[in-house]
C-alpha angles and dihedrals in degrees: 000000000000121000116259108261090243096050097096091047092049092049090051093051091047091052090049092051091048093050091048090050091054093054128191121292111257094021132098125225108279095027116128120254116276093242094056111120121232112225114243118256129235119264118255113232124212112266100168093259116107104209115198129193135186118200136168105209096196112244090331114197116156094206091056103050123017092182090059089054091050092048093046092051090050092053096045089047089054091051097046089194127168100222128031121188105199133191133200097028111161098213148328088268092055090048090051090058091051088050096049097088094032099095114217096009129120133184148211125204126198093242091172087077110090095199124080092247099086129160120232143180123223114191139181105246090203089068108020129063111193114220101174142346141179147111126314094229134195091262090059098056127073115283094254090068103034102089098059099021095122091042091055091058097047124236090018093292094158110174118277116219134192126190113202146156118241106218123210122160105309094340127105117188118186119222134182111208129186131191120200138180110198128210109283119251092245141123144143091237142010092271092057092048091051091050091049088054092049089051091053091047094048092045092051093045092049092049093047093054092044091054092046092049101040106024104026095144101033128116094251126190116179114193134170153088097308089184087220140065124251104217089058134338127271085229116088134187091215132352107299094008102102122187123239113273110271085228093066094122088066092043097048099050104059090161086069109024142016123194097220094200092055089098091056088054089053088050090053092239118157135200094186116082088209091061100036092110093047097049094233122151116203100164110080147172124211128187134195121241089256087073100047092101094046097050112110102232116249092359092126108104145150108247101222098157093103089069086069101045102031114066114224092002095178092051098042104031122012146320088234131069121214118262118204145185134182136220126198105218091190092071 
């Protein structure tokens, strides 16, 4: 008996359905294929406004999840910022893959961190000229904080700095930016939670005194996942009795620093999906007094638009939303 004329077509469709059902390791149903190309973005031209963003792209590794890369590029292309302070970047290689479709952008990863949760800077090369970058090490900070400096930051995540010029027309404005990732508010018991709080507190204090000693007149921007709020701490002694924010040095010296995102904390905004219901903000931006005149009033915001245009944002992209602030360098 001869085969039915449609047999080969039917077998082809069956094979395709089986392969689709198996999926690709590391990808969720509905994710694009890993070989799909991401279209290049448009260059971002100088406009005299330095736009800064902090964003924790949860455990970002380009080789592990193509959909996460595609979504992250879409978010960053929507923001069109000049400087991104990123957290939880696996490696410089992973960052390079994220940078590939971002036309005109370059990046620096904290390769001195052995863990996969590295900090990084991504910057618009049309507006930013990098002068220097590296770790703020134990030998840099005051003696009282040197011995346990790396321990305070968890997993060796010592702050990453970049000094740069923002270029606009014939103007060059120097900046000193730092990205941090504080010790998480986590523990298996009350003693471990208390120790995590102490580590955040000591790390913040050491960084404050370092900046005051070594960069007292610099245009400082401190961005990152602070892993704590700044109106009051996430850590509490008993229910309802919350500890003072570990970043109190930056709060209590307004003649030197202002945590721009403090107002968002007072408004009970949140950038972490895990803390949305509690109204706690753990991703923050701080500026030195030299930038008070440049800061664009009320520009600090949680960028929550991706929740509307990226399906299942927390599953496919990150458990954090970007937070940004703008500076008018023409002032």
